[in-house]
N, CA and C of each residue as an Amber inpcrd file, in Angstrom:
protein
   204
 111.0800000 109.9620000 114.4390000 109.7520000 109.7030000 114.9670000
 109.6520000 108.3320000 115.6090000 110.7510000 107.6110000 115.6630000
 110.7130000 106.3240000 116.3220000 110.1610000 105.1980000 115.4750000
 110.1590000 105.3970000 114.1750000 109.6570000 104.3380000 113.2940000
 110.6660000 103.2070000 113.1870000 110.1630000 102.0210000 112.9290000
 111.0420000 100.8930000 112.6730000 111.5190000 100.8910000 111.2360000
 110.9540000 101.7500000 110.4090000 111.3150000 101.8210000 109.0020000
 112.4560000 102.8110000 108.7990000 113.3260000 102.4930000 107.8590000
 114.3800000 103.4360000 107.5110000 113.8130000 104.4920000 106.5720000
 114.5570000 105.5680000 106.3890000 114.1320000 106.6050000 105.4420000
 114.0250000 106.0140000 104.0400000 114.8990000 105.0990000 103.7110000
 114.8480000 104.4330000 102.4030000 113.5610000 103.6270000 102.2660000
 113.1780000 102.9190000 103.3350000 111.9220000 102.1530000 103.3300000
 110.7220000 103.0770000 103.1250000 110.7150000 104.1770000 103.8640000
 109.6060000 105.1270000 103.7670000 109.5180000 105.7090000 102.3650000
 110.6530000 106.1050000 101.8170000 110.6730000 106.6430000 100.4550000
 110.1570000 105.6050000  99.4630000 110.5350000 104.3570000  99.6490000
 110.0660000 103.2930000  98.7650000 108.5620000 103.1040000  98.8400000
 108.0240000 103.1310000 100.0420000 106.5790000 102.9920000 100.2260000
 105.8440000 104.1460000  99.5470000 106.4110000 105.3570000  99.6540000
 105.8000000 106.5390000  99.0490000 106.1010000 106.6610000  97.5580000
 106.9520000 105.7620000  97.0640000 107.3560000 105.7810000  95.6540000
 108.0370000 107.0990000  95.2810000 108.9240000 107.5570000  96.1820000
 109.7200000 108.7510000  95.9300000 111.1790000 108.4180000  96.2050000
 112.0550000 109.2890000  95.7810000 113.4850000 109.1390000  96.0400000
 113.7720000 109.5700000  97.4800000 114.7780000 108.9780000  98.0890000
 115.1340000 109.3830000  99.4570000 115.5280000 110.8540000  99.4960000
 116.1050000 111.3370000  98.4130000 116.4850000 112.7540000  98.3320000
 115.2500000 113.6500000  98.4770000 114.1400000 113.2280000  97.8880000
 112.8930000 113.9850000  98.0100000 112.4520000 114.0470000  99.4640000
 112.5560000 112.9330000 100.1540000 112.1760000 112.8920000 101.5650000
 113.0300000 113.8570000 102.3830000 114.3380000 113.8580000 102.1340000
 115.2230000 114.7740000 102.8530000 114.9410000 116.2330000 102.4760000
 114.5880000 116.4850000 101.2150000 114.2170000 117.8410000 100.8020000
 112.9500000 118.2970000 101.5180000 111.9830000 117.3920000 101.6650000
 110.7740000 117.7360000 102.4090000 111.1270000 118.1090000 103.8440000
 112.0110000 117.3380000 104.4360000 112.4000000 117.6060000 105.8260000
 113.0090000 118.9970000 105.9540000 113.8220000 119.3730000 104.9750000
 114.5210000 120.6570000 105.0190000 113.6240000 121.8160000 104.5800000
 112.8980000 121.6380000 103.4820000 112.1830000 122.7470000 102.8560000
 110.6800000 122.7730000 103.1240000 110.1190000 121.6420000 103.5000000
 108.6810000 121.5560000 103.7800000 108.4730000 120.7610000 105.0680000
 108.9200000 121.3340000 106.1850000 108.8960000 120.5700000 107.4390000
 107.5060000 120.1170000 107.8730000 106.4770000 120.8970000 107.5680000
 105.1240000 120.4800000 107.9480000 104.6890000 119.2500000 107.1580000
 104.9790000 119.2290000 105.8670000 104.6630000 118.0600000 105.0400000
 105.4100000 116.8360000 105.5580000 106.6930000 117.0120000 105.8240000
 107.5140000 115.9180000 106.3420000 106.9370000 115.4030000 107.6620000
 106.5640000 116.3310000 108.5420000 106.0230000 115.9460000 109.8520000
 104.7220000 115.1580000 109.6930000 103.8580000 115.5990000 108.7960000
 102.5870000 114.9030000 108.5730000 102.8230000 113.5000000 108.0250000
 103.7460000 113.3920000 107.0780000 104.0720000 112.0770000 106.5070000
 104.5970000 111.1510000 107.5970000 105.5180000 111.6440000 108.4090000
 106.1090000 110.8170000 109.4580000 105.0680000 110.4540000 110.5240000
 104.1670000 111.3770000 110.8250000 103.0980000 111.0670000 111.7780000
 102.1850000 109.9740000 111.2390000 101.9640000 109.9830000 109.9400000
 101.1630000 108.9220000 109.3260000 101.8010000 107.5580000 109.5220000
 103.1170000 107.4950000 109.3410000 103.8190000 106.2250000 109.5460000
 103.8140000 105.8340000 111.0210000 103.9460000 106.8050000 111.9120000
 103.9070000 106.5160000 113.3460000 102.5220000 106.0090000 113.7430000
 101.4750000 106.6370000 113.1980000 100.1090000 106.1950000 113.4730000
  99.9210000 104.7490000 113.0380000 100.4030000 104.4220000 111.8510000
 100.2880000 103.0530000 111.3430000 101.0040000 102.0740000 112.2670000
 102.1910000 102.4610000 112.7320000 102.9530000 101.6130000 113.6530000
 102.1850000 101.4020000 114.9610000 101.6190000 102.4770000 115.5040000
 100.8700000 102.3700000 116.7570000  99.5940000 101.5550000 116.5840000
  98.9480000 101.6820000 115.4410000  97.7440000 100.9020000 115.1650000
  98.0670000  99.4100000 115.1200000  99.1510000  99.0510000 114.4560000
  99.5620000  97.6420000 114.4020000  99.8840000  97.1240000 115.8000000
 100.5400000  97.9630000 116.6010000 100.8740000  97.5750000 117.9700000
  99.5980000  97.3640000 118.7910000  98.6190000  98.2330000 118.6250000
  97.3510000  98.0940000 119.3430000  96.6260000  96.8180000 118.9270000
  96.6660000  96.5040000 117.6380000  96.0410000  95.2640000 117.1600000
  96.7220000  94.0470000 117.7710000  98.0400000  94.0750000 117.8520000
  98.7750000  92.9700000 118.4700000  98.4330000  92.8470000 119.9520000
  98.3160000  93.9870000 120.6330000  97.9450000  93.9720000 122.0520000
  96.5500000  93.3940000 122.2440000  95.6220000  93.7670000 121.3770000
  94.2620000  93.2360000 121.4600000  94.2640000  91.7250000 121.2600000
  95.0050000  91.2570000 120.2650000  95.0970000  89.8140000 120.0310000
  95.6350000  89.0930000 121.2630000  96.6580000  89.6660000 121.8730000
  97.2640000  89.0520000 123.0610000  96.2740000  89.0370000 124.2300000
  95.5640000  90.1360000 124.4280000  94.5710000  90.1890000 125.5080000
  93.4370000  89.2010000 125.2820000  92.9930000  89.0610000 124.0400000
  91.9380000  88.0920000 123.7390000  92.4220000  86.6710000 123.9900000
  93.6670000  86.4050000 123.6760000  94.2450000  85.0830000 123.9190000
  94.2900000  84.7990000 125.4210000  94.7330000  85.7750000 126.1980000
  94.7990000  85.6130000 127.6520000  93.4020000  85.4100000 128.2270000
  92.4410000  86.1950000 127.7580000  91.0630000  86.0650000 128.2470000
  90.5050000  84.6830000 127.9380000  90.7680000  84.1840000 126.7500000
  90.2670000  82.8620000 126.3680000  90.9050000  81.7670000 127.2210000
  92.2150000  81.8890000 127.4600000  92.9180000  80.8880000 128.2620000
  92.4330000  80.8780000 129.7070000  91.9220000  82.0050000 130.1750000
  91.5410000  82.1210000 131.5860000  90.0430000  82.2920000 131.7970000
  89.2480000  81.9660000 130.8060000  87.8030000  82.1880000 130.9260000
  87.1570000  81.3230000 132.0020000  87.7370000  80.1970000 132.3160000
  87.1550000  79.3110000 133.3290000  87.7650000  79.5120000 134.7090000
  88.6900000  80.4320000 134.8380000  89.3500000  80.6770000 136.1130000
  88.4110000  81.4410000 137.0440000  88.2470000  80.9290000 138.2390000
  87.3940000  81.5730000 139.2450000  88.1320000  81.5820000 140.5780000
  88.0570000  82.7040000 141.2630000  88.6060000  82.7850000 142.6170000
  87.6080000  82.1610000 143.5830000  88.1250000  81.4620000 144.5780000
  87.2400000  80.8270000 145.5660000  87.3800000  81.5020000 146.8970000
């Protein structure tokens, strides 16, 4: 899913064994997909927050800029 987290990291966050995560992938693909989408959503949300911070910084630095 393009996460920066390893499967071991994800299992640790969920407080499960990595084997459980792999079993979900094999035997409960919908559950696995939902879990992974949750992590992807969290990653995208953090990225959006960082983008907002950067845009606010740029806006503040250029608030007095005027074209003549």
